[in-house]
DRENDO-1510 file (C-alpha; in Angstrom, 1 decimal, always signed):
<recs>
REC; n; res; u; v; w
REC; 1; MET; +3.1; +145.5; -8.2 .
REC; 2; LYS; +0.6; +147.4; -5.8 .
REC; 3; LEU; -2.8; +147.4; -7.3 .
REC; 4; ALA; -3.8; +151.0; -6.5 .
REC; 5; ALA; -0.9; +151.7; -8.8 .
REC; 6; LEU; -2.6; +149.8; -11.7 .
REC; 7; GLN; -6.0; +151.6; -11.9 .
REC; 8; LYS; -3.3; +155.2; -12.6 .
REC; 9; VAL; -2.5; +152.5; -15.8 .
REC; 10; GLU; -4.4; +152.0; -19.3 .
REC; 11; ARG; -2.1; +149.7; -21.2 .
REC; 12; TYR; +1.1; +147.7; -19.2 .
REC; 13; ALA; +3.4; +145.6; -21.8 .
REC; 14; ILE; +5.3; +143.1; -20.4 .
REC; 15; VAL; +8.7; +142.0; -22.3 .
REC; 16; GLY; +10.2; +138.6; -22.4 .
REC; 17; THR; +8.9; +137.0; -19.1 .
REC; 18; LEU; +9.0; +133.2; -19.3 .
REC; 19; ASP; +6.3; +130.9; -20.7 .
REC; 20; TRP; +4.5; +130.4; -18.1 .
REC; 21; MET; +3.8; +134.0; -17.7 .
REC; 22; CYS; +2.9; +134.9; -20.8 .
REC; 23; LYS; -0.2; +132.1; -20.3 .
REC; 24; ILE; -1.5; +133.0; -17.2 .
REC; 25; ILE; -1.4; +136.9; -18.1 .
REC; 26; ASP; -2.9; +136.1; -21.8 .
REC; 27; THR; -5.3; +134.4; -19.7 .
REC; 28; LEU; -6.4; +136.7; -17.4 .
REC; 29; ASN; -6.8; +139.8; -19.6 .
REC; 30; PRO; -10.3; +139.2; -20.7 .
REC; 31; VAL; -11.8; +138.5; -17.1 .
REC; 32; PHE; -9.8; +141.7; -16.0 .
REC; 33; PRO; -9.2; +144.2; -18.2 .
REC; 34; ASP; -8.5; +147.2; -16.7 .
REC; 35; PRO; -5.2; +147.3; -17.6 .
REC; 36; ASP; -4.6; +146.0; -20.6 .
REC; 37; MET; -1.9; +143.6; -20.3 .
REC; 38; ARG; +0.2; +142.3; -23.5 .
REC; 39; THR; +3.1; +140.3; -23.0 .
REC; 40; PHE; +5.7; +140.1; -26.2 .
REC; 41; PRO; +8.8; +138.1; -26.9 .
REC; 42; VAL; +12.0; +140.4; -26.5 .
REC; 43; ASP; +13.0; +140.1; -29.4 .
REC; 44; GLN; +10.0; +142.2; -30.1 .
REC; 45; GLU; +10.2; +145.6; -27.8 .
REC; 46; ASN; +10.1; +148.0; -30.5 .
REC; 47; ASN; +6.4; +146.5; -30.7 .
REC; 48; ALA; +5.9; +146.7; -27.4 .
REC; 49; TRP; +6.2; +150.2; -27.4 .
REC; 50; ALA; +4.6; +150.8; -30.4 .
REC; 51; TRP; +1.2; +148.7; -28.6 .
REC; 52; LEU; +1.8; +151.1; -25.8 .
REC; 53; ASP; +1.8; +154.5; -28.1 .
REC; 54; VAL; +5.3; +155.9; -26.8 .
REC; 55; GLU; +8.4; +156.2; -27.1 .
REC; 56; PRO; +11.2; +154.9; -24.8 .
REC; 57; SER; +13.3; +157.2; -22.1 .
REC; 58; SER; +17.0; +156.5; -23.2 .
REC; 59; GLN; +17.9; +156.5; -19.3 .
REC; 60; GLU; +21.8; +155.2; -20.3 .
</recs>
């Protein structure tokens, strides 16, 4: 991911990533608050969309 693109992102939801990545992201998020990143287990994808305050697009 390019760092320049992150400057335009307010929130970034990461769904279903590895446990060790979740720990790193959750630890570093307060240090680098822009964008606000949160991790969600794969079974909580709907919660991730709700946190982003957007509807998923259907691109099937």
